[in-house]
C-alpha positions, 0 to 999 in steps of 0.5 A, spaced: 807 088 621 800 084 618 801 078 617 801 073 610 798 068 608 799 063 603 798 067 595 794 063 591 795 064 583 791 070 581 788 073 575 790 081 574 785 084 568 785 092 567 778 096 566 777 101 561 770 105 559 768 109 553 761 112 552 758 114 546 751 117 543 748 114 537 742 112 534 739 106 531 733 102 530 732 094 530 729 091 524 729 084 528 725 087 534 719 084 536 712 087 533 710 093 536 717 094 541 718 101 539 726 100 538 724 098 531 722 106 529 729 109 529 731 112 536 738 114 541 741 112 547 747 114 550 751 107 550 756 105 554 762 100 552 766 096 556 773 092 556 776 087 561 783 086 558 791 084 560 795 090 558 795 093 552 800 098 549 803 100 556 808 106 555 811 104 561 809 100 567 803 104 570 801 106 564 796 100 563 790 103 566 791 109 560 793 104 555 787 100 555 782 107 556 786 110 549 785 104 545 778 103 547 776 110 546 779 110 539 775 105 537 768 106 539 770 113 536 767 111 530 760 110 534 760 117 537 754 121 534 752 117 528 747 113 525 749 105 527 746 102 522 750 105 517 756 102 521 753 095 523 748 091 521 742 090 526 746 094 532 743 090 537 747 091 543 750 083 542 752 086 535 756 093 538 759 088 542 762 084 536 763 090 532 768 093 538 771 087 540 773 085 533 777 092 532 780 092 539 783 084 536 783 078 540 790 078 544 789 079 551 782 082 551 778 078 556 770 081 555 767 086 551 761 089 554 756 094 551 750 097 555 745 100 551 741 104 558 743 104 565 739 098 566 740 092 561 746 090 557 751 086 554 757 082 555 762 078 551 766 074 553 773 071 551 771 065 547 765 069 544 760 067 550 754 072 550 751 074 557 745 079 558 744 082 564 737 086 566 738 091 573 731 091 576 729 096 582 724 095 588 722 099 594 722 095 600 722 095 607 725 089 612 728 087 618 733 081 620 730 077 626 735 073 628 742 078 629 744 080 636 739 086 640 743 091 638 745 090 631 742 096 627 738 091 622 734 088 627 730 094 626 724 095 621 727 099 616 728 100 608 731 099 602 731 100 595 733 094 592 736 093 586 737 087 583 740 084 577 739 078 572 744 075 568 743 070 563 746 067 557 741 068 551 737 062 549 739 059 542 732 063 540 735 069 542 742 069 539 744 074 536 741 080 538 740 079 545 733 083 545 729 077 546 733 075 552 732 083 555 724 081 554 725 074 557 728 077 563 723 083 564 717 077 564 720 073 569 721 078 574 715 082 573 710 077 577 716 078 582 716 085 583 708 085 583 710 080 590 716 085 593 715 092 590 712 097 596 712 091 601 715 088 607 719 082 605 719 079 612 711 078 610 712 074 603 713 067 605 720 064 604 723 071 606 721 071 614 729 073 614 731 076 608 737 077 607 741 079 600 743 072 600 736 069 602 733 073 598 738 072 591 737 065 593 729 065 593 730 069 586 733 064 583 728 059 585 723 063 582 725 064 576 730 058 575 725 053 572 722 058 566 729 061 565 734 055 565 739 061 561 740 063 568 746 065 570 746 069 577 742 073 580 744 079 584 741 082 589 744 090 591 741 092 598 744 099 597 749 101 592 755 099 596 753 092 598 750 086 595 750 079 594 750 074 588 748 067 587 749 062 581 745 057 584 751 054 588 754 059 592 754 066 595 759 071 593 758 078 597 761 084 596 763 090 600 765 098 597 768 103 600 771 109 597 778 112 598 780 120 597 788 119 596 793 122 593 798 119 588 803 120 583 807 115 578 814 116 578 815 111 573 812 116 568 817 119 563 818 126 564 813 132 563 808 127 563 803 130 569 802 123 572 808 124 575 806 130 578 803 130 585 795 128 584 789 124 587 783 120 586 777 118 589 777 110 588 772 106 588 774 100 592 769 093 592 772 087 595 769 080 594 768 075 598 765 067 598 762 065 604 757 058 606 751 061 608 750 061 615 743 057 617 740 061 623 743 068 621 742 067 613 748 071 611 754 069 609 758 075 612 755 080 615 756 086 611 758 091 618 763 085 620 766 086 612 767 093 614 769 093 621 774 088 619 777 092 613 777 098 617 784 099 620 787 098 613 782 102 610 784 109 615 791 107 612 788 109 605 784 114 605 786 121 605 793 118 605 798 119 600 798 112 597 805 112 594 807 113 602 805 106 604 810 101 606 812 096 602 809 099 596 815 101 591 810 104 586 802 106 587 800 105 580 793 102 580 795 094 579 801 095 585 796 098 589 791 092 588 796 087 589 798 091 595 791 091 598 790 083 598 796 082 600 794 086 607 787 085 607 787 078 606 789 076 613 784 080 616 778 078 611 780 070 610 774 069 605 777 074 601 777 072 593 777 078 589 779 086 589 776 091 584 780 098 584 777 104 580 781 110 579 776 113 576 769 111 574 769 104 570 777 104 570 782 100 574 783 093 575 781 087 577 784 082 581 782 075 583 784 069 585 779 063 587 773 062 582 
């Protein structure tokens, strides 16, 4: 049996998402911005919350999903200006949060496109994010000779900038998007279709080094910057917030499940399955030579024995797991993974895209 480690206090949040298609025009957008004209988006609303309205233990994710879907339903296929005055992403997030109610709601997000959106915190703190992409080559010069990342290769890198809107931007965040775009533009010109090793300061271009490099160039002109996130691939990357680093590594689990606590006749009692998305978050101190906090490959190899116990397996047959609902699974994974990955500080487990559990215990 895997050894145990002392358990830090944990925070459990359930996650849900809902899409809606709607039209709007933003009168407060800057002159010449096409958002002033009537247009439309496929919006994505998200919520992180404590257990709310669950009908039985294990129903928490679906209960939150039902609640969010009901709140968002009046926005679907509507003219948002008839529902919300100046329906910016921030205003829509506030509208949704008010109708979800304050009890147990951690945060509410609205993304008007896949590349930008806002997140509204429990106490009304607004965060604006914008996702950018560039295509580049790189190699890591200090890794062991047999390490594949020592060879010249490339990625379609993505970068997410997270900011607390400046006072002049509130309450709409559209100006915040423009500021992030303006800050990113000269950096994109340096990084896109380039070899990162040739860029001054990126001679050892790990995800962590790149995130810190971007922070150093953005923060002086963007004091509202909260975090820089670099996606080296779709399944791994690094955050930097001006103080420390956090990395993550993702995997998918194609596994069987049944919820035995569901009432008779509920389809979730039957044997079924999900393609789970599992994201492991780890804290680390930057290695001065290698330029990373933790090697993504090392995370994968250390986690591999546990991955093989989870993937293409019946989750309800795991030893020591009484019930196979998303929250119980996540807590079980934590107990088994911490001895393998001591830097582990958070686990996200989605049973379907956008719907699942976030378990954090540090930071």
